[in-house]
C-alpha positions as CSV (number, residue, x, y, z in Angstrom):
1,M,87.9,151.1,199.6
2,T,90.0,148.2,198.2
3,K,92.6,146.0,199.7
4,R,95.4,144.3,197.9
5,I,95.6,140.5,198.5
6,T,98.1,138.1,196.9
7,I,96.9,134.5,196.2
8,S,98.4,131.4,194.6
9,V,96.2,129.5,192.1
10,P,96.8,126.3,190.1
11,D,98.3,126.6,186.7
12,D,95.0,126.0,184.9
13,V,93.3,128.8,186.8
14,A,96.2,131.1,186.2
15,A,96.1,130.4,182.5
16,H,92.4,131.2,182.5
17,L,92.9,134.5,184.4
18,E,95.7,135.5,182.0
19,G,93.1,135.2,179.2
20,V,90.9,137.6,181.0
21,G,93.5,140.4,180.7
22,A,95.7,141.9,183.4
23,R,93.5,144.9,183.9
24,R,90.3,142.9,184.4
25,V,91.6,140.1,186.7
26,S,90.7,141.9,190.0
27,G,87.1,142.5,188.8
28,Y,86.8,139.0,187.5
29,V,87.9,137.4,190.7
30,T,85.8,139.8,192.8
31,D,82.7,138.9,190.8
32,A,83.4,135.2,191.1
33,I,83.9,135.5,194.9
34,R,80.7,137.5,195.3
35,H,78.8,134.9,193.3
36,A,80.2,132.1,195.5
37,A,79.3,134.1,198.7
38,R,75.7,134.7,197.5
39,R,75.4,131.0,196.7
40,E,76.7,130.0,200.2
41,E,74.3,132.4,201.8
42,Q,71.4,131.1,199.8
43,L,72.3,127.5,200.7
44,R,72.6,128.6,204.4
45,Q,69.1,130.0,204.2
46,L,67.7,126.9,202.6
47,D,69.3,124.8,205.4
48,E,67.5,127.0,207.9
49,V,64.2,126.4,206.1
50,F,64.9,122.7,205.9
51,A,65.6,122.6,209.6
52,R,62.2,123.9,210.3
53,T,60.2,122.1,207.7
54,G,62.2,118.9,207.1
55,S,64.7,118.2,204.5
56,P,63.6,117.6,200.9
57,Q,64.5,114.5,199.0
58,A,67.8,114.7,197.0
59,P,66.2,115.3,193.6
60,D,64.2,118.3,195.0
61,R,67.2,119.8,196.7
62,E,69.3,119.4,193.6
63,R,66.6,121.1,191.5
64,A,66.5,124.0,194.0
65,E,70.3,124.4,194.0
66,R,70.2,124.5,190.1
67,F,67.5,127.1,190.3
68,L,69.6,129.3,192.6
69,D,72.6,128.9,190.3
70,H,70.4,130.1,187.4
71,V,69.1,133.0,189.4
72,A,72.6,134.1,190.4
73,A,73.8,133.8,186.8
74,W,70.9,135.8,185.5
75,K,71.4,138.4,188.1
76,N,75.1,138.8,187.1
77,T,74.1,139.2,183.4
78,T,71.6,142.0,184.2
79,R,74.3,144.0,186.0
80,A,76.7,143.8,183.1
């Protein structure tokens, strides 16, 4: 099931979406939102681990976040 939602975006984002092509915008935006939601969930899970084990130093946390970004990006390319 799908639901139609209307949003307003800044001009630079609109220009980028226009380059995607009118027929692909919904899929493009859906993929971007799913990626962001996965990242938020992964960071939430990390926060739970850190609450139990103690928070890592900033460089370690940044490295972990970059790793999660790479995993999510790789996962998206394997589905294409």
